[in-house]
matplotlib code that plots the C-alpha trace (Angstrom):
import matplotlib.pyplot as plt

x = [19.9, 21.6, 25.1, 27.0, 29.8, 29.1, 29.6, 32.7, 34.3, 33.6, 35.2, 38.2, 38.5, 38.3, 36.6, 35.0, 37.8, 40.5, 38.7, 38.3, 42.0, 43.2, 40.9, 40.5, 36.7, 34.9, 33.5, 30.1, 30.1, 31.3, 28.5, 26.0, 27.2, 27.3, 23.7, 22.3, 21.5, 23.3, 21.4, 24.2, 27.0, 30.4, 32.6, 35.7, 34.4, 33.5, 36.9, 38.7, 36.5, 37.1, 40.9, 41.2, 38.9, 40.3, 36.8, 34.9, 32.0, 29.8, 30.6, 29.5, 26.1, 23.6]
y = [55.4, 58.3, 58.5, 61.5, 61.2, 64.6, 66.4, 64.3, 65.0, 68.8, 68.7, 66.9, 69.2, 66.3, 66.4, 63.4, 63.3, 63.3, 60.7, 58.5, 58.8, 58.1, 55.1, 53.6, 53.8, 55.1, 58.7, 57.3, 55.1, 57.9, 60.1, 57.4, 57.4, 61.2, 61.4, 58.6, 56.5, 53.3, 50.0, 47.7, 48.4, 46.8, 46.7, 47.0, 50.2, 51.6, 50.6, 52.5, 55.6, 55.6, 55.1, 58.0, 60.3, 59.3, 58.4, 55.4, 53.7, 54.9, 58.4, 57.7, 56.3, 57.6]
z = [79.2, 77.5, 76.0, 77.2, 74.6, 73.1, 76.4, 77.3, 73.9, 74.4, 77.8, 76.5, 73.5, 71.0, 67.6, 65.9, 63.4, 66.2, 68.2, 65.1, 64.3, 67.9, 68.5, 65.0, 65.4, 62.3, 62.3, 61.5, 64.7, 66.9, 65.5, 66.3, 69.9, 70.1, 68.8, 70.9, 67.7, 68.8, 68.9, 70.0, 72.5, 71.9, 75.0, 72.8, 71.3, 74.8, 76.1, 73.2, 73.8, 77.5, 77.2, 74.7, 76.7, 80.1, 81.5, 82.7, 80.9, 83.7, 82.7, 79.1, 80.0, 82.6]

ax = plt.figure().add_subplot(projection="3d")
ax.plot(x, y, z, "-o")
ax.set_aspect("equal")
plt.show()
């Protein structure tokens, strides 16, 4: 399973800094998702990302 956050962020025109500010998720955590370095998925984090990027969790992971 691969995280497509990097591509979704690019499509939405959001930077890591902007996404962090809008969601309250640390830049380090966002970078882990962007670079497929996550070990644990938290639904709360996924929900915040999806709401901010106007996408579904099935868009984030394929």
